[in-house]
Structure formats: structure tokens, C-alpha cells
C-alpha positions in Angstrom: 135.3 45.2 78.9 132.4 43.5 80.7 132.3 46.1 83.6 128.8 47.7 83.4 128.9 49.7 86.7 128.3 53.1 85.1 125.6 51.9 82.7 122.7 53.6 84.5 124.4 56.9 85.3 123.4 58.7 82.0 119.8 57.6 82.5 119.7 58.7 86.1 121.3 62.1 85.1 118.7 62.5 82.3 115.7 61.7 84.5 117.1 64.0 87.3 117.5 66.8 84.8 114.0 66.3 83.4 112.5 66.3 86.9 114.3 69.6 87.8 113.1 71.2 84.6 109.5 70.2 85.3 109.8 71.4 88.9 111.3 74.8 87.8 108.6 75.2 85.2 105.9 74.6 87.8 107.4 77.0 90.2 107.6 79.7 87.5 104.0 79.0 86.5 102.9 79.2 90.2 104.6 82.6 90.6 102.9 84.0 87.5 99.5 82.7 88.8 100.1 84.5 92.1 100.9 87.7 90.2 97.8 87.4 88.0 95.6 86.7 91.0 96.9 89.9 92.7 96.3 92.0 89.6 92.8 90.6 89.3 92.1 91.4 92.9 93.4 95.0 92.4 91.2 95.4 89.3 88.1 94.3 91.3 89.0 96.7 94.1 89.5 99.6 91.6 86.1 98.8 89.9 84.4 98.6 93.3 85.8 102.0 94.4 84.9 103.5 91.0 81.3 102.3 91.3 81.1 103.5 94.9 82.5 106.9 94.0 80.2 107.1 91.0 77.1 106.5 93.0 78.2 108.9 95.8 78.8 111.6 93.1 75.4 111.0 91.5 73.7 111.5 94.9 75.7 114.6 95.7 75.4 116.1 92.2 71.8 117.1 92.8 72.9 119.7 95.4 76.1 120.9 93.9 76.3 124.7 93.6 79.4 125.1 91.5 80.0 124.0 87.9 83.5 122.8 88.6 85.2 121.4 91.7 86.7 118.5 93.5 85.2 115.9 95.8 86.9 113.4 98.0 85.3 110.2 99.3 86.9 107.8 101.8 85.8 104.2 101.8 87.0 101.3 103.9 89.1 99.9 101.0 90.5 103.2 99.6 89.8 106.7 98.6 88.3 108.3 95.5 89.1 111.8 94.4 86.7 113.2 91.8 87.3 116.4 89.7 84.1 117.4 88.0 83.1 119.9 85.4 79.5 120.6 84.3 79.0 120.4 80.6 75.3 121.1 80.6 72.6 121.3 83.3 72.5 117.5 83.7 75.8 116.2 82.3 79.2 116.2 84.0 82.7 115.3 82.9 84.5 113.5 85.7 88.1 112.6 86.4 88.4 109.8 89.0 91.6 109.3 90.8 91.4 106.1 92.9 93.7 105.3 95.8 93.6 101.8 97.3 94.6 100.8 100.8 97.8 99.3 99.4 98.9 102.6 97.8 98.0 101.7 94.2 96.7 104.6 92.1 94.3 104.5 89.1 92.9 107.4 87.0 89.9 107.4 84.7 87.8 109.9 82.8 84.1 109.5 82.3 80.8 111.2 81.7 77.8 111.1 84.0 74.2 112.2 83.4 72.2 113.3 86.4 68.5 112.7 86.2 66.2 115.4 87.6 68.9 118.0 87.7 67.8 121.3 89.2 70.4 123.6 87.7 
């Protein structure tokens, strides 16, 4: 009755289980952080391509001859496809389709007003 050889085994098992739970939770959190960082990076890339396409369209809209059409812009980080339709002489309705270099696709509709329009 005085043999205490297995006295610490439940404590060791409990602490080992607790350590494994903490390690597993940290690994899971780390994986989620990597995913969030990738998505944030993609969002910044989409917004940058959108702004670059928007500025390029505004520059080119001054000399457009047709009221509807499509324009393609290739940038180092991706491509922007713009379908446009003139609503008035200085206002256009745009559909942006953005393709990144890692094959992600994003679409967005917007309005743009062109200052000093000549139409």
C-alpha cells in the first residue's frame, strides 16, 4: 500500500496534454494569420490595379471616339479589362475586371466623371 511509483503519471499526462493543446492552438492561429496576410496582400494588389486602371482610363477618355467599348491595360502586377459606356458627355459607367499575376480575378462597377470632356 505504500508504493507511490505511479503518483506523478497523471500529472505528467495532464501537463503533456495541456502543452499539446497550446501548441496545436498556436499552429492553428499561425495558419489563419498567414491566410489573412495573403488576403490582405491580394486586396492591396487589387486596389492598386484598380487605381492604375482608373487613372489610365481617365487619361484615355479624353480622346475616346466611341460611346461604348472595351479597353485593356497590362501592368507589371496584373491586367485590367475595362468595359465602358458613356452616360453623358463627361460621365462614364465602368466595369473593371482585374486579373492579378497569381490568377485571382476581381470585378467592380463604378462611375467616372471626366473633366474637360470634348464630346
